[in-house]
N, C-alpha and C positions, 0 to 999 in steps of 0.2 A: 432833428426829431425829439420829441420830448413823449417819455414813457412816464414819467413821474404822477403820482397822485391819481393813480388809476381809479380809485377807490371814490373819487369825487365826480365821477361820471354815473349816470344813472340810464338803464335801458327801458325804454317805452316801447312794449309789446304791440307788434302789428299783427301776427298771426301765429298759430301754433298747430302743428300737424304732427300725429303721431302714427307710426308703422309699427305693428308687432312682427311682421315677415315681410320684407323688402328685399325682393331678389334681383331687380334691377332699376336704374335710373331712367328716367323717361328720356332723359337727356345725357349724353356723354360729356358735355359742358356747356355752362350755363352762365350769364352775368345778372346780376340782382341791382335791381336800383336802390335798396335798403342795404344796410348789414344783416347776415343771415349766421345763424348757429346750426350746425349740424352735431348733436348730441348723441354718441352712439351707446346705448344699455349692451349689446351685444353684436357678434357678428365683425366684419371688416369691410373696408374699401381702401382703393387707391386714390389718393387725390394728389393734385398740383395747382397752385393758386400763386402766380407770380414765378419766382425763382424757388420758392419753399414747395417740395413735394415728398411724398411717403405714405405710410399706411396708418389709417386710424381705426383702432378696434376699442374695446372693451373699456367705457368708460373716459374715452378720450373725445374730446369738444373741438370740432375747427370753427374759427371765426372767419368768415368772407367779407372783407370790405365791400363797398357798394363799387360797382364799376369794375369790378376784378372779373377776370374769366376764371371759372371754377371748374376744372376738368376732374373728374371722378368715374371710377368703375368699380362695383361691388365685386369684393373678392368670395364672402361668404353672406349668406343672406343677414339683413340689418333687422334689429329692433332699433329706431332711429326716430329722434325728437327734431323736426324740422322747425326751427323758428326765426321768425323776421322781426327786427326791431330798428328802433333809431335810439340815438346817443344822445343825451342830453347833459349839457354840460355849461358853466359859465365862460369857460374858457374860448378864447377866439379861435385857438388852435386845433387844426385837424388832427383827431386821433389817427396815432399810427403803432401799429403792435409790433414788438419785436420779433413774433412768431405768429404763424395761425393756427398752430396745434398746441391744446393744454391738457395735460391730463393733471386734474386735482387730486392731492392726495387723500384729503378726507372723503375716502370712497363710501364710508357710512353715510355721510350728509347728501353726497350728491344723489346715492341711491333712494334716500328719501325723498328728495325733490324729484327724481323721476318719477317714484310712484305716484305720488300727488300729481303730475302732470299725466300720467296716464289716465287715472281717474276723471280727470277735469278737461280732456282733449276734446270733447266734442259738447262741452258745455259752454252754451255763449252768454248766459245771464251774467249780470252784473257783478256778482258777488263773486263767481266762479271766474270772470275774466280778471277781477282785482286781486285774488289769491293768485293765479297763474302769473299776474305781472311783479308782484311779490315774490314768487319763486325764482323767475328768471333773474331777477335782482340779485338773489340769494346764491344763486349758481355764479353769478358774474363777481360775487364777491369771493368765492371760491376759486374762480380765475385769477383774480387780482393776486389772492395769497400765493399763487404759482408763479407768476410773473413778475412780482415784487419782492419775491422771497430773498433772491440771489442778486445783489447789487452789480455783478460784472455780466449776469446772463444778457441784458441787453446789449452789451457792446463785446462779447467776448465773439461773435459770430458775425464780422462785416461780411459784405459780399465779396466773394472769391470770385467774380466772374469780369475779366477785362476783356478788352481785345487782343491781347496778347496771348495766343494760346500756348507759346511755351511755358508762358508763367502760370496759366492754369492749370498746366500738366504737374508744373512744380508744386503748385497749391494743393493739387489733389493728391500728391505723393504725400506732403506734409501731412494733412488730415488724416491718411491712412497710417502713418508711422509717428504721430506726435507723442505718443505714450511710450515710447520706444527710445533707447539711446540713439540719438541722431546725430549725424555728422554731416554737415552740409557740402562738403568736399565730395562725399559719395554723390548726392543729389546733383552738385553742379556737375559731375563728371557723367553721370545719366543724360543730362540734356546737351553736353558738349559746351559747357562754361565754365569761366573760372568761378571760384567762390565770390571774388569781389564783383565778377560781371553780373552774376547771380543777384546778389544783393541789392546792387544798383539797379537793376531791371525790375525785380521784384518790387522794390520800393515804388518806381514810378507806376507798376501796375496796380497796387494795392494800397499805397500811400504807409506801408509799413515793411519792415525787414522780416526774412523768414525766420528769425530769431524772434522777433516780436511776436508774430503768430505762434510760434511754437508757445510762447508763453504764457499768452492768451489762453490758448486751448487749454494747458496744463493746470492754469489757475481756476478755469472754469470746473474741469473735472476734481480737483481738489476742494472746492469750495461745495460741491454737490456732494461729494463721499464724506465731507465732514457732516452735513446736514443729513444725510439719507441713510448713513451708517455708523456702526458704533468702531469702525477700524482705529487702530491708533495710528500717529502720525508717519510712523515707520512704513505701517502695512500701505498707507495711502502713498506714500512717497513713491512705493514700487508699483503701482498702478498707473501714476502720473511720468513714470520715466527718469526721476532723480534718483542719486544713489543713495541718500537717506534722508529721516525726517529732519536732522538739523538742517540740512541745505534746503530743502522744502518749505523749512519754517521760516526761514530768511528770506527767501523768494516771495513768499504769500506775504509775508508783512511788509515789505518794500511795496509790493504791488498794490495790496489792499488798504494799505495803513490801518492793520488792524491783526493781530496775533493770530494765527489758527486757532487756539484753544479759546480766544475771546470770542472769535467768529461764532464758533459753535456755541457757546454759551449763550449769545445774545440773540441767536436765529433760531436756536432751537426750537420746535413747538413740542 
């Protein structure tokens, strides 16, 4: 899968519909022939696309690829932009996204784009259509900023769904406790295996050891905290399950090939 150079892609607008107050979807599940974007101004709904599911709310954007079943149910009434589009690129590779929900950090710019789309949503003249075309591509750039901001975000969360139910249980336990002091012996005892058996079987199920998964999860959190907060390395280490900032720095540098301070400096907006 390639997630690089997302900004090289251009969205070609097919349609745009806006609802000021949408209380329910006409269908609880739908499949589209083109890419669709559900951009939420306010309200919330539950979504499920493939193996990803969750709740989308204010300023969240859901991107659904063509041919994917899109399950959804409104929780609170939505102010919603429903946008259909094709993706234009010179690449021969199919665009595969690391996630379907994106929340742009530049809320001011996103709000401005939403405002223009509201004004233009009933306009079909050539100039209005051209402006909407520009606006959805500006939203796409905001989306790309999020998807490309964290170089490990794209591979931090591999598919954790195997045919081994016992290992699925082990993975779920790790996801819940990854940022706490973890002893694999405790996990192994919970599922009736030895630590060696757990590691070998987990590797077969997910192509990584439990320790490798824990490290990926912790590094993902550490990277996001470095960019999204002003916390010190010592404070971040506490939130990532490490004893101190010195050890976190060593692990982070080995994993990312860049020191935490340099990572924060080069990626901070």
